[in-house]
matplotlib code that plots the C-alpha trace (Angstrom):
import matplotlib.pyplot as plt

x = [66.0, 63.0, 62.3, 62.6, 61.9, 64.7, 64.4, 65.0, 68.1, 69.3, 68.8, 70.6, 73.5, 73.9, 73.8, 75.8, 79.1, 78.5, 76.9, 78.8, 75.7, 74.7, 78.0, 77.8, 74.1, 74.3, 72.5, 69.0, 68.8, 69.8, 67.2, 64.5, 65.5, 65.3, 62.0, 60.5, 61.1, 59.7, 56.6, 56.1, 56.7, 59.5, 62.1, 63.3, 65.3, 67.1, 68.2, 70.5, 70.0, 68.0, 70.6, 69.9, 72.4, 70.9, 68.5, 67.2, 65.2, 63.2, 61.1, 58.8, 59.3, 58.3, 61.6, 65.3, 65.7, 63.3, 65.9, 68.3, 65.7, 65.4, 61.9, 60.4, 58.0, 55.3, 54.2, 55.5, 56.6, 60.3, 61.5, 64.6, 66.7, 68.1, 69.9, 71.1, 73.5, 74.5, 77.2, 76.5, 77.4, 73.8, 71.9, 71.7, 70.4, 67.9, 66.6, 66.2, 64.4, 61.9, 61.6, 60.8, 57.5, 56.4, 58.3, 58.1, 54.3, 54.1, 57.1, 58.0, 61.7, 64.3, 66.9, 70.0, 72.9, 76.4, 78.4, 81.7, 80.7, 80.0, 76.5, 75.2, 71.7, 71.2, 67.6, 66.6, 63.4, 62.4, 63.5, 66.9, 67.2, 66.3, 69.0, 71.6, 70.7, 69.7, 72.9, 74.5]
y = [130.0, 131.5, 135.2, 136.8, 140.4, 142.9, 143.2, 139.4, 139.8, 142.7, 140.6, 137.7, 140.0, 141.1, 137.6, 135.7, 134.5, 135.6, 132.5, 129.2, 127.0, 128.5, 129.3, 126.3, 126.6, 128.4, 131.5, 130.0, 128.1, 131.2, 133.2, 130.6, 130.5, 134.3, 134.4, 131.9, 134.4, 137.3, 135.2, 134.4, 138.0, 136.8, 139.4, 142.8, 145.1, 148.4, 150.8, 153.8, 156.4, 153.8, 151.0, 147.9, 147.7, 145.1, 142.1, 139.7, 136.6, 135.0, 131.8, 131.0, 127.5, 125.3, 123.9, 124.5, 121.5, 123.2, 126.0, 123.7, 122.7, 125.1, 126.2, 125.0, 127.7, 126.4, 129.8, 128.7, 130.8, 130.9, 133.6, 132.1, 134.7, 132.7, 135.6, 139.0, 140.4, 144.1, 146.2, 149.5, 150.2, 151.2, 148.6, 145.8, 148.0, 149.5, 146.1, 144.9, 148.1, 147.5, 143.8, 144.5, 146.2, 142.9, 140.0, 141.4, 141.0, 137.5, 135.5, 134.2, 133.6, 134.5, 132.2, 132.4, 130.2, 130.9, 129.8, 130.5, 128.1, 125.0, 125.9, 126.1, 127.5, 130.2, 130.5, 133.3, 134.9, 138.1, 140.5, 139.1, 139.0, 142.7, 143.6, 141.5, 142.6, 146.2, 147.3, 150.6]
z = [47.3, 49.2, 49.1, 52.6, 53.6, 53.8, 57.6, 57.9, 55.8, 58.0, 61.1, 59.6, 58.5, 62.1, 63.5, 60.8, 62.0, 65.6, 67.1, 67.2, 66.8, 63.5, 61.9, 59.6, 58.7, 55.4, 54.4, 53.6, 56.9, 58.8, 57.1, 57.7, 61.4, 61.7, 59.9, 62.4, 65.2, 63.0, 62.2, 65.9, 66.9, 69.2, 68.4, 69.5, 67.4, 67.8, 65.1, 65.1, 62.4, 60.4, 60.6, 62.6, 65.5, 67.8, 67.7, 70.3, 69.8, 72.6, 73.1, 76.0, 77.3, 80.2, 81.3, 81.2, 78.8, 76.3, 75.9, 74.0, 71.4, 68.4, 67.4, 70.8, 72.1, 74.3, 75.6, 79.0, 82.0, 81.2, 78.7, 77.0, 75.3, 72.4, 70.7, 71.9, 69.3, 68.9, 67.4, 69.3, 72.9, 73.9, 71.9, 74.4, 77.2, 74.8, 73.7, 77.3, 78.2, 75.4, 76.2, 79.9, 79.1, 77.4, 79.0, 82.6, 82.5, 81.1, 82.3, 85.7, 84.9, 82.3, 80.9, 78.6, 77.7, 79.0, 76.0, 77.7, 80.5, 78.4, 77.1, 80.7, 80.9, 83.5, 84.8, 87.2, 88.4, 86.6, 89.3, 89.5, 85.7, 85.5, 88.1, 86.2, 82.6, 83.2, 85.0, 84.1]

ax = plt.figure().add_subplot(projection="3d")
ax.plot(x, y, z, "-o")
ax.set_aspect("equal")
plt.show()
């Protein structure tokens, strides 16, 4: 088994068992996947009193179809939020606030999958995404 940084393990701990598409991966595959986002600097994390309470992974792609392909990051104009997991009531809003200072400048659109609607990808322009995701 490969050796991964503690932060990668913490992110995997938070994600493990929460996403249908990676429930059967096994620990090493999950760690490798998390590490890919860390290596590419495509993650946002929030801690509360030193404990990780939220993590988001993003990829920049060219088309909606690219959203369904793991490890595809073309640097394109669509920011696809692959993961947004948290266990603290304020973590998600905090992550999106942090993301906005980076993503808002570089992406034209934002996308995410609606798992409860048959894995449908939702793609919206950045202003609309901000209104939808930054409520409250």
